[in-house]
N, C-alpha and C positions, 0 to 999 in steps of 0.2 A: 631573824637571821639564824641560819644553822651554823653551828660552830665548826671550826677546822677540826681534823682528827686530833684526839688527845695524845699527847706524848706519853709513851710507855717508859718503864723504868730503864730500858736499855738505851734511851736517847741520851747522848752525852753533851756536856758543855765544857769539856776539858781537852779539846783537841790540841795536839802538838803539831808544829809546822812540818816536822819531818814525816809524821803520819799522813798528813794531807798530801804532801809531795809524793809519798809512796803510792797513794791512790792515783794521782795524775800519771804516774809512770807505769801503771799496769798495762799489759797488752790491751788493745782497744776492746776486743771481744770480752775479756774478763771484766773490765771496768763496766761495760754495758750490762753484763749479766748481773753484777752486784747491784748496780743502780736499779735495774728492773726488779730485782728481788725485793729491795727495800720499798720501791714505789708500790708494788702490789700488796705489800703488807699494810699500807696506809690508805691507798686510793684505788679506785677503779681505773685501770690504765687506759680505758677506752672513753673516758670522759674528759672534757676540757672546759675550763671556765673562761668567760669573756669579760674583760673590763674595757670601758671606753674612757679615753683621756681627752680633756677639753681645757683649753686655756681661757681662764676667766680674767687674766690681767697679763698682757704680753709686753715683753721687752723692757729695756731701761734698767735692768738689774745692776746694782753697783759692784757685785762680786766679780772676780776675775777668773772664774772656772774656765779653763783653757779649751774645753769642749763645747761651750755653750753659746749658741747664736743669740741668746737673749741678754747677754752681758752688754751693758752700755759702753764697754771699753773697746769693743771690736767692730770693725766696719763690715757688718754683715748685711746691711740694707734693711734690717728689720725695724719697722716703725714702733715707737713706744705707744702703748695703749693704756687706757684707764680701766679700773675694775668694772666689769660688765654689770648691767642691770640684772636684777633677779629674774625678770621675765625672759631675757635672752638665754640665761643659763638653763632655766627650766625647759624651754623649747628644745635646746640641744640635748638635755637629758631624756626628754620624751622620744626624740628621734633615736637615741642610742638604745633605749629600751625596746623600741619597735624593731630594731635590727638584731636583737638577741643579747644585748649586754645585761649582766646582772649587777654590775657595780659601775658607778659613775665617778670617775676621778677628776678632780678639778685642780688645775695648777695656776699659781700666780708667781710672776717673776719679781720676787722681793728677796731682800736679804732676810727680812723678818717683817711680819705685818705690824702695823701700828695699832694701838688699842682702839683708835677711832675706826679702823677698818673692820674690827671684829663684829660690830653690830650688823653690817651688811653680810658678812660671811655667815653669821649665825642664821640670818634670814634665808640665805641661799641653801645652807645645809638642811634646814627644816623643810623647805619647799621641795628639794630633790628627794629627800627621805619620804615625803608624803606620796611620791609616785610609786613606792614599793621597790625602790632601788637601794642597794647598799651605797653608802657615801664614803668618799675618800678625798682628801685634800693634800696638796703639797704647796706650802706657803713659805718655806724657809724655816728659820729658827723660831721656836715658840717659847714663851714663858709658861710657867706652871699654871698661872691664872688663865691665860689664853687657851691652853689645852683643855682646861676644865670647862670653860664656856662652850667650846666647840663640842665637847662630849655631851654636855647638857642639851645642846641643840639637836643631837642625834648623829654626830659624826662617828662612823664605824671604824674607819682606817685613817692613818696618817702616813704619808710617804716621806721618808727622809733618808736618802741613800748615803752610805759611807763612801761610795765611789771607787775606792781602791784601798791598797794597804796603807797603814800609817807611814811606812817608809817612803813610798812613792808619792804620797799625797802632796807634799810641799812642791813637787814639780808640776802639779796640776792646779793647785789653789793656794793662794797666800792670804786671802782676805777673811778666811774663816778657818778655825783650827779643827783638827779631828775631835778634840775634846768638846768643842762647841756642838758638833753633830751628836756625839754620844749624850750630851746633856739634854738636847731636845728629845732624843729617844726616851730618856728617863722621865721627862715631863709627860710625854705621851702615854707611856706605860702607867705612870702614877694616876693619870686621869681615867684610866680604864679603856683607852682607845687601842684597837689592834694596830700592830706595827707592820708597815710595808717598807722593807729596807733591803737594798741590794747594792749593785755597783755597775761599773762600765768596764768592758774589756776592749782591747784594741787601741789603747791610748799610748802604746810604747812601753807598757809595763812588762816585767818579766813573769815567767811562770810562778816564781816565788812570790811575786806581788799578788798574783791572782789567788794563790793559796793563802796568802796573808789576809786578803779581803775576806775569804770564806771562813778563815779561822776567827776573825773578829765577829762575824755574824753568828757562827755556830757556838761561840763561847759566851754570847750574851746570856744573862740569867734566864731569859725565855727566848726561844728562837722567834724571829719575825714570822708572822702568819703568812705573809707573802714576801717572796724574794725575787725581785725583778733582776734579770740578767740583761743588761743593755750592751749591744754591739755598737761601738762608736760610729755615729753618723758624722761624716766629715763635711763641715760647712765652710765654704770659702769665707775668709776673713778671720776665722778663729785660729789660734796658734797651732792646733792639732791638724789643720787641713794639710793634706799631703803625706800624712803618716803612712807607713807600710801597713797593708791590711793584715788582720790576724788570720792565721791558719784556721780554716773552718773546723778542722778536727779538734783544735784547741778550744774552740767555743763549745763543742759537744762534750769534751772532757770536763769543762768547767760546769756545765749543767749537770753532768753525771755526779761529779764530786759534791756539788751543792745538794743534790738529792740524797746522797748517802749521809752527809753531815747533818742535814736538817730534814729528816724523813717525813715529818708531819706538816711541813710548810708547803704552800703552793709555790712552785717555781715558775716564774713567768718569763716568757720570751717577750722582751719589751722593744726598745728602739733598735733599729738596724735590720728589721725583717725584710725591708725592700732589697737589701743586698744578699738575702738568703734565697736560694732556689727551694722548690718544694722538697727535694731530697734532703737538703740540709735541715730544714725545719722538721721533717719526719724523723731524722736521726735525733734531733733535740727532744722530740716527744718521746722517743724510745728511751732516751737517757734519763727521762723523768720530768721534763717540763710538762705542766698540765694547766697552763693558763697563758693567755696572750692579751696584749693590748690590741683592741679591735677598733676599726674606723679608719678613715682615709688620711687622718693627720694625727700626729702625736705632738701636741702643743704647737710647734712650728715646723716640724719636719714630716716628710711623707711616710705613709704606712700602706701596706697592701689594701686594695679595695675589698669591700665586704664580700662581693660575689666570689672573688678569687679565694678568700679564706674559706667560705662555705664549700666551694668545690674541693679544696684540699681536705677539709674535715671529712667530707663525704668519701673521698678516695681512700682515706685512712680508717674509715669506720668510727670516727670520733663523734660522740654525742655531746650536746651542750649541757653543762652543769650549771643550772640557774639558781641553785639553792646551796651556796657555799659560804664559808666564813672567811 
């Protein structure tokens, strides 16, 4: 696995909320210029990394995340499933690789895996890794011992989003604290696993909350290697269904500010791309996004089809980056 760009001495971990809001408030062209300048210092602006996301255990989660159709608390019509067999996951990983993905991300709808689940998860990680793919999982909260076992099996990345600012967080989730999330990130780092951590916009949060989320991420001792920016997918039955949609330019500004604050991180357009036209996605790439989740489903919600993505990449002259950290 080729590592992400190395942070240089000018990369900061001490951002003040007012500084971040000042970036958001720049004239659009100035913000885009600054984001592009930073992006080109660390990355080829004409390359994009593809990750594929696959649900290995669907539904029935006991958490009350207000955006999530997999919560067992909401009438979304999603049936609860069991942890998939290794062979099923491997076949999905092979298909993702054939379609151009370099990283295979596996998600399970748990508050936290039980120790008895780890044996199967270790087997899954090792099998996917043997295909020549980078491996990523999102399983909820992890103990230090669980993180270490997954690392030893070959897990490259662990996704655990902060979702939003600490101030807005209690309006979205009450069954898990912000500190719980930060604790899992510490366990993952201590085990030597790369961190994939971002959040969701369009949940009714303010610009200050979006800035607060990015402040939390940028002021971690090490920036996440991948920063997924999710646009809320409104699912009927969840408490956030019916929310006013986010201004598209606010999404682009969020991507640009993330790029400036975390210059050596991959910034990924994640959930919500079906609500974005090609022009909006192009603006996000111009603002510094250089990764997408690829494939026709993201766990349980739709995603653009593969051919549509490849047509867009071709129109924009974006080449696939298959060897990234």
